[in-house]
N, C-alpha and C positions, 0 to 999 in steps of 0.2 A: 438337291444333294450336293455334297462337297467331296471332291476327290483330292487326296493327298498323295504325292509321289515323292519318295525319298531317293537320294542319290549320295554317293561319296563314300560308301563303306569299302572295306577291303582288309588286306593283311598288312600289318605294320609291326616293326620291331619295338620292344620296350623302349620308352623314351622318345618315340617318334610322335608324329602329328597326323591327324586326319581332319578333314572338314566335311561335315554332313550338311546336306541341303534338303529342304522340303518345300515343294511348290503346291499351292492350293488352287483349285479351279472348280468351276461348277456354278450352280445357281444358289445364291444366298443373299441375305440382306447385309450381314456384317460378319467378320471373323473377330472374335474377341480374344481370349487367352489362347496361347499356343504353348506347346511343351514337347520335350523329348522324354521318352521313356525307354527303358531297356529291360530285356529279359535274358538272363543267362540260363543255360541248361539246368533243369531241376530246381530253378528258383522262381519266385514270383516276379511279375513285372513291377518295376520300381521307377519312380520319378527321378529323372536326371537333372532337368532344368526346365524352368517355365518362364514365360514372358507375357506381360499383358499388352493390350493394344497401345497403352501409354508408355511402354518401355520398361516398366518395373520388372525386375528379374528375381528369381530365387533358384538356389542350387542345392543338390544333395551334398551333405558334408563330405562325402567321399570324392567329389569332383571339384570342390571349391578351390580356386586358385589355379586350376588346370584347364577347365572348360569355360568357354564363353558363348552364351546364347545371344542371338541378335535376330532382328526381323526387319523386313521392308514392307510397310503397310501398303504402299502404292503398288508393289508387285505381288503382294500376298505370298511372300516367301519367308522362310525362317532358316537360319543356319546354326550349326553347333561347331565351334572351333575346339578341337580336342588336342591338347598339348601334353607332353610328358606322359604318354599313355602307358598303362600298366597291364599286365596279364589279366588282372581282375576286372578290367574294363571290357573284356571279351564278352560279347552279347549281341543279340539282335536289337537294333535301335529302331524305335517307332516314333513317328511324328503324330502328334495329337492336336486337335483344335476344338474349341467351342465356337459354333457358328449359329447365327440366328437366321431363320427362314420364315416366310409367310406360309402358314398352313391354315387354309379355310378361314382367312381373315384374321388369324391370330399370329403374332410374332413370337415364335417359340425357339428355344435354344436346344441344340443337339450336339453331341460329341461325335467326332469322326476320327478315324485312325488310318494311317498309311499301312502299306503292306510289310514294311520293315526292311532294314538293310543290315547285313552282317558286318560286324567289326571284330576282327581277330587280332589280338596283340600277342605275338609269339616270336621267339628268336629261332 
């Protein structure tokens, strides 16, 4: 199993910055793609940014140029630097990863989620 723990959420004024972190731990063969998702009240969960084990990144159009995703493969951590935050960025942010584990002699891929961290952008 893989445990993902997020940190760094909070309340910030519009135009401010926050940095979210996610730490992975547990028993696994490898962690492949990692990503940040968010879910605002009454809305579906959406992809914010993703990063492969090789460092390739992708971003939602709404955060391009403002958010930066990064990861440290040696430490199994992932960060999301969020700048110029807007009220519409208010949501619970979730860490996600695809990890492979040995299961009965087979190397299988599973998706894991963190518990979420609240980000509120308000004056």
